[in-house]
C-alpha positions as CSV (number, residue, x, y, z in Angstrom):
1,M,7.5,-1.4,1.5
2,R,4.8,-3.6,2.8
3,V,2.7,-4.9,0.0
4,S,-1.1,-4.6,0.5
5,T,-3.3,-7.4,-0.7
6,T,-6.4,-5.2,-1.1
7,G,-7.0,-1.6,-2.2
8,R,-9.6,0.7,-3.5
9,I,-10.5,1.5,-7.1
10,F,-13.3,3.4,-8.8
11,D,-13.1,2.1,-12.4
12,V,-11.6,-0.3,-14.9
13,M,-11.5,0.9,-18.5
14,K,-11.1,-1.7,-21.2
15,Y,-9.6,-1.0,-24.7
16,S,-7.9,2.2,-23.8
17,I,-5.7,3.7,-26.4
18,H,-4.7,7.0,-24.7
19,D,-2.8,5.7,-21.6
20,G,0.3,4.2,-23.1
21,P,1.2,2.2,-26.1
22,G,-1.1,-0.3,-27.8
23,I,-4.5,-1.4,-26.4
24,R,-4.5,-1.2,-22.7
25,T,-6.7,-1.8,-19.6
26,T,-6.7,1.3,-17.3
27,V,-7.3,0.7,-13.6
28,F,-8.3,3.8,-11.7
29,L,-7.2,3.8,-8.0
30,K,-9.2,5.8,-5.6
31,G,-8.0,8.9,-3.7
32,C,-5.9,12.0,-4.8
33,P,-4.2,14.7,-2.7
34,L,-4.7,17.2,-5.5
35,S,-8.0,18.9,-6.3
36,C,-7.3,20.2,-9.8
37,R,-10.1,22.6,-11.0
38,W,-10.1,20.8,-14.4
39,C,-10.2,17.3,-13.0
40,H,-12.3,15.0,-15.3
41,N,-12.4,12.3,-12.7
42,P,-13.7,14.1,-9.5
43,E,-15.0,10.7,-8.3
44,G,-11.4,9.7,-7.9
45,Q,-10.4,12.5,-5.5
46,A,-11.9,11.3,-2.2
47,P,-10.2,8.2,-0.8
48,G,-13.6,6.7,0.4
49,E,-16.7,5.6,-1.5
50,E,-19.1,8.2,-2.7
51,I,-22.6,8.0,-4.1
52,M,-23.2,9.3,-7.7
53,I,-26.7,10.2,-8.8
54,W,-28.1,10.5,-12.3
55,D,-31.4,12.5,-11.7
56,D,-32.3,12.3,-15.4
57,R,-32.4,8.4,-15.1
58,C,-34.7,8.3,-12.1
59,I,-38.2,6.9,-13.0
60,G,-39.6,7.5,-9.4
61,C,-40.3,3.9,-8.6
62,G,-39.4,4.4,-5.0
63,D,-37.3,1.3,-4.5
64,C,-34.3,3.3,-3.3
65,L,-36.5,5.0,-0.7
66,K,-37.6,1.6,0.6
67,A,-34.1,0.3,0.7
68,C,-32.5,3.2,2.6
69,R,-32.3,2.6,6.3
70,Y,-30.7,5.9,7.2
71,G,-33.3,8.5,6.1
72,A,-30.9,9.7,3.3
73,I,-33.6,9.4,0.6
74,V,-36.9,11.4,1.0
75,S,-40.0,12.0,-1.1
76,Q,-40.4,15.7,-1.6
77,D,-42.9,17.5,-3.9
78,G,-43.4,14.2,-5.9
79,A,-39.7,13.6,-6.5
80,L,-37.0,11.7,-4.7
81,R,-34.4,13.8,-3.0
82,T,-31.1,12.6,-1.3
83,A,-30.0,14.0,2.0
84,R,-26.2,13.3,1.6
85,E,-25.4,14.3,5.2
86,N,-27.4,11.2,6.3
87,C,-25.9,8.8,3.6
88,R,-23.7,6.0,5.0
89,I,-22.7,4.9,1.5
90,C,-24.0,1.4,2.1
91,G,-24.9,0.9,-1.5
92,E,-28.4,-0.5,-1.0
93,C,-30.0,2.2,-3.1
94,A,-27.7,1.5,-5.9
95,R,-28.2,-2.2,-5.7
96,V,-32.0,-2.0,-6.1
97,C,-32.0,0.8,-8.7
98,F,-32.5,-1.1,-12.0
99,A,-32.8,2.2,-13.9
100,G,-29.1,2.9,-13.1
101,A,-29.8,6.2,-11.5
102,R,-27.5,5.6,-8.5
103,M,-24.0,4.2,-8.3
104,V,-21.3,3.9,-5.5
105,A,-18.0,5.3,-6.8
106,G,-15.3,3.1,-5.3
107,S,-14.9,-0.4,-4.0
108,T,-12.3,-2.4,-2.0
109,V,-10.9,-5.2,-4.1
110,S,-8.1,-7.7,-4.0
111,I,-5.0,-7.9,-6.1
112,E,-6.2,-11.2,-7.4
113,K,-9.6,-9.8,-8.5
114,V,-8.0,-6.8,-10.3
115,V,-5.3,-9.0,-12.1
116,E,-8.0,-11.5,-13.1
117,E,-9.9,-8.6,-14.9
118,I,-6.7,-7.4,-16.5
119,E,-5.8,-10.8,-17.8
120,K,-9.1,-11.2,-19.7
121,D,-7.7,-8.9,-22.4
122,S,-4.2,-10.4,-22.6
123,V,-4.6,-11.4,-26.2
124,F,-5.1,-7.7,-27.1
125,Y,-1.9,-6.7,-25.2
126,Q,0.1,-9.3,-27.1
127,E,-1.2,-8.3,-30.6
128,S,-0.9,-4.5,-30.0
129,G,2.1,-4.1,-27.7
130,G,-0.3,-2.9,-25.0
131,G,-0.7,-3.7,-21.3
132,V,-2.2,-2.2,-18.2
133,T,-2.0,1.4,-16.9
134,F,-2.6,2.2,-13.3
135,S,-4.1,5.6,-13.0
136,G,-6.4,7.5,-10.6
137,G,-7.0,9.5,-8.5
138,E,-3.4,9.2,-7.6
139,P,-1.8,5.6,-7.4
140,L,0.9,6.9,-5.1
141,M,-1.7,7.2,-2.3
142,Q,-1.9,3.4,-2.3
143,P,1.8,2.4,-2.7
144,G,1.6,-1.0,-1.2
145,F,-1.4,-2.0,-3.2
146,L,0.2,-0.6,-6.4
147,C,3.4,-2.5,-5.8
148,G,1.4,-5.7,-5.3
149,L,-0.5,-5.1,-8.6
150,L,2.7,-4.4,-10.5
151,D,4.5,-7.5,-9.1
152,E,1.6,-9.7,-10.3
153,C,1.4,-8.1,-13.7
154,R,5.1,-8.3,-14.2
155,R,5.0,-12.0,-13.2
156,R,2.5,-12.6,-15.9
157,E,4.7,-10.6,-18.4
158,I,2.1,-7.8,-18.8
159,H,3.5,-4.4,-19.8
160,V,2.8,-2.0,-16.9
161,A,2.5,1.8,-16.8
162,V,1.8,4.2,-14.0
163,D,0.0,7.5,-14.6
164,T,0.9,9.8,-11.7
165,T,0.8,13.4,-10.5
166,G,4.2,12.7,-8.8
167,Y,2.9,13.8,-5.5
168,G,4.0,11.3,-2.9
169,D,6.9,9.9,-1.0
170,L,10.1,9.7,-3.0
171,D,11.1,6.3,-1.6
172,D,7.7,4.9,-2.5
173,L,8.1,6.4,-6.0
174,L,11.5,4.8,-6.6
175,E,10.4,1.4,-5.4
176,I,7.4,1.6,-7.8
177,A,9.8,2.6,-10.5
178,S,11.7,-0.5,-10.1
179,R,8.5,-2.4,-11.0
180,T,7.3,-0.1,-13.8
181,D,8.0,-0.2,-17.6
182,L,6.5,3.3,-18.3
183,F,5.7,6.4,-16.4
184,L,3.1,8.9,-17.5
185,Y,4.0,11.9,-15.3
186,D,1.7,14.8,-15.0
187,L,3.2,18.3,-15.0
188,K,0.7,21.1,-14.6
189,L,2.3,24.4,-13.5
190,M,5.8,25.5,-12.8
191,D,5.0,28.4,-10.5
192,E,4.4,27.2,-7.0
193,E,1.8,29.8,-6.0
194,E,-0.2,29.2,-9.2
195,H,0.0,25.5,-8.6
196,R,-1.4,25.8,-5.2
197,K,-4.2,28.0,-6.5
198,Y,-5.3,25.6,-9.2
199,T,-4.6,22.2,-7.6
200,G,-4.6,22.9,-3.8
201,V,-1.1,21.7,-3.2
202,S,2.6,22.8,-3.7
203,N,4.5,21.5,-6.7
204,Q,7.9,21.4,-5.1
205,G,7.8,17.8,-4.2
206,I,6.3,17.0,-7.7
207,L,9.2,18.7,-9.4
208,A,11.9,17.2,-7.1
209,N,10.4,13.7,-7.5
210,L,10.4,14.1,-11.3
211,K,14.0,15.2,-11.3
212,E,15.1,12.2,-9.2
213,L,12.9,9.7,-11.0
214,S,14.5,10.8,-14.3
215,R,17.8,9.8,-12.9
216,H,16.5,6.2,-12.2
217,H,14.1,5.5,-15.0
218,S,14.6,6.0,-18.7
219,N,11.0,5.7,-19.9
220,I,9.0,8.7,-18.8
221,V,6.4,10.6,-20.8
222,V,5.5,14.0,-19.3
223,R,2.0,14.9,-19.8
224,I,0.8,18.5,-19.6
225,P,-2.9,19.2,-19.4
226,V,-3.4,22.4,-21.4
227,I,-6.0,24.6,-19.7
228,P,-6.9,27.9,-21.4
229,G,-6.3,30.9,-19.1
230,V,-4.3,28.8,-16.6
231,N,-1.1,27.3,-18.1
232,D,-1.4,27.9,-21.9
233,S,0.8,31.1,-22.2
234,I,4.0,30.9,-24.2
235,V,5.9,32.1,-21.1
236,I,4.6,29.3,-19.0
237,I,5.1,26.7,-21.7
238,S,8.7,28.0,-22.3
239,S,9.6,27.6,-18.6
240,T,8.2,24.1,-18.6
241,G,10.2,23.1,-21.6
242,E,13.4,24.5,-20.0
243,F,12.7,22.4,-16.9
244,I,12.1,19.2,-18.9
245,S,15.1,19.7,-21.1
246,G,17.4,18.8,-18.2
247,L,15.6,15.6,-17.4
248,P,17.5,12.6,-19.0
249,G,14.8,10.0,-18.3
250,V,12.0,12.0,-20.1
251,R,11.7,10.7,-23.6
252,S,8.7,12.6,-24.8
253,I,6.0,15.2,-23.9
254,D,2.2,14.8,-24.4
255,L,0.2,18.0,-24.6
256,L,-3.4,17.1,-23.5
257,P,-6.0,19.7,-24.5
258,Y,-8.6,20.4,-21.8
259,H,-12.1,18.9,-22.5
260,K,-15.5,19.1,-20.8
261,A,-16.1,15.3,-20.5
262,G,-16.1,15.3,-16.7
263,I,-18.3,18.3,-15.9
264,D,-21.5,16.3,-15.4
265,K,-19.8,14.2,-12.8
266,Y,-19.6,17.1,-10.5
267,R,-23.4,17.4,-10.4
268,R,-23.8,13.7,-9.9
269,L,-21.5,14.0,-6.8
270,A,-23.2,17.2,-5.6
271,K,-19.9,19.1,-6.1
272,T,-19.1,22.4,-8.0
273,C,-17.0,22.5,-11.1
274,S,-15.2,25.9,-11.2
275,L,-14.2,25.7,-14.9
276,T,-17.7,25.4,-16.5
277,G,-17.1,28.4,-18.7
278,T,-13.7,27.2,-20.0
279,E,-13.5,26.1,-23.6
280,P,-11.0,23.6,-25.1
281,P,-8.0,25.2,-26.6
282,A,-7.9,26.0,-30.4
283,N,-5.8,23.6,-32.7
284,E,-3.7,26.5,-33.7
285,A,-2.7,27.3,-30.2
286,M,-1.9,23.7,-29.4
287,S,0.3,23.6,-32.5
288,E,2.1,26.7,-31.4
289,M,2.7,25.3,-27.9
290,A,3.9,22.1,-29.3
291,G,6.5,24.0,-31.5
292,T,7.7,26.0,-28.6
293,L,8.1,23.0,-26.4
294,E,10.0,21.0,-29.0
295,R,12.5,23.8,-29.6
296,I,13.2,24.4,-25.9
297,S,12.9,20.9,-24.4
298,H,14.5,19.0,-27.3
299,K,12.0,16.2,-26.7
300,K,9.5,14.6,-29.0
301,I,6.1,16.3,-28.7
302,R,2.7,14.7,-29.2
303,I,-0.7,16.5,-29.1
304,G,-3.2,14.3,-27.3
305,G,-2.6,11.2,-25.2
């Protein structure tokens, strides 16, 4: 694989405790081939930059209107409106908005720049047994950039984890596996038709990749997002447990209850969230699912990430 010296990210989260062991820095790579209806990082789906707008922060100063050279911002009925079809994502409006009402999601960065940011918290990794987690979006969409990041982190003896949907080229996945200490592997639905319905893609490659990965890597945590009305029935959980039971490299399973933290992001991107009426699963239901999974899969189960 040819290593890329630059790639696109949309966020770096410090002091994360839900993306692997210890205190971690999570780097979110831009772009994802899935469009899960429950996605809480919709700004990570498109591979290119996007403008995010917080209407409630706007103070109406008009600086963005003056800065825009493409007619994407107009004054209408005393308020500033954005014509997204005219927006070139140049970032000038975000640059001049001191109220923080506008932001460009996504930026092209070098491996050196990302690793420099990661190393700022190396003392926390050493004390807690933490490290860095590369998430997304979907990291497998930028395999060359990801491999370069992994190489640099390993060279600095920083523990590395990759959080992936598993949707990608198998050869790329196995090459990444040779550089990765821990995989956090998302598994959403076993039925292919249902998987297409709720994520937009087939799960056949995802399941096949997980099978093969589990033969080559011995430190995989399967993560199952629990979405009420989608994949929370005992029948679905049981079939998932049966599949995982035959995977030698999977050491544990995390059940991740659905939450609403990302809903407002859809509005900021002028996108529609189709699960606005869905509520997080009850604690009792989560416990029942955990018990079923443990009994069938013979793996250690944890509720939450």
